[in-house]
N, C-alpha and C positions, 0 to 999 in steps of 0.2 A: 473452548478455552478463552478466557478473558485476559485483559491486560494484568489484572491483579493475580491471576493464576500464573502468568509468566514471571511476575515479580517474585512470587512465592517459590517458584522453581529455581530462580537465580539464587535466592537466599539459601535454599537447601543445598544446592550444589557448590556454592562458593563460600558459604558461611560469612558473607558480608551483611551489613545492616540492611534492613528492609528499605529504609529511607535512601540509602546509597544505590540499591538495586533499582528502585523506582526512578531515581534521578538518571541513572545510566540508560535505562530503557526509554525514558522521555527524551533524553539527548539524542539517542539513535533515531527515534521517530522524527524529531525536529530537524535533524540534519538531512534525512531522506526527503522530508517535505520541502525544505529549503532548496535542495538541489533540484528536485523536480519542478518547483515553481520557477526556477531560472532556466528550465528547459534541458537540464542535464540528465544523465543516466546514473543509476546506482547499481553496481554489480557486486553481489555477495557470492563469491566463488563457491560452488557446490550447493547453493541455495536457490539463487535466481537473480533476475535483473528487473529493476523497476525502470520504466521509461514513460515518456509523455507521448501520447498519440493525439492525432487530430481527427476530428469529425467534421465533415462538410455540412454546410447549411442544407436543410431539407424541408420538405413540406410534410406535415403530419395531420392527424385528425383528432379532434376532441372526442374522447370516447362517449361522453354523455350526449353531446349534441350532434356529432358527426360533422361539425363545422371544420373547415380547413384552417390550419394554423401554421405559421412559419416557425421552424425550430432553428435558432441561430447556430453558426459554426462555433465549436468549442474545443478546448484541449481536455483530454482525460488521462488519468494515470492508468498505466497498464503494468501487469506483472507477468513475466515469463519464467516458469519454474526451470531450475537448473537440473543437470543430470543427477546429482546427489539426492535432491528432493524427489525427483521422479522415481528413482530407484527405491527410495525409502517407502514410498506410498504403494508401490506395486505389491 
């Protein structure tokens, strides 16, 4: 399913304009992104929680040459599915 598919599903279920559905979805994505970039969590009850995780710096290898490389520490987005989503997938 793509972003456009989600917009179409919103249009069918709510009978709002496609432009408004796309704007609503984009706003949701922007707000989740903004909150995560500030280090916050986003919890959608029954669906799941978006969090920011930390990865420590480590040493890796270039797969082509086998040369050792340093991989810097970084923050990564993480998602943990909620009970409602887990039950729906089972």
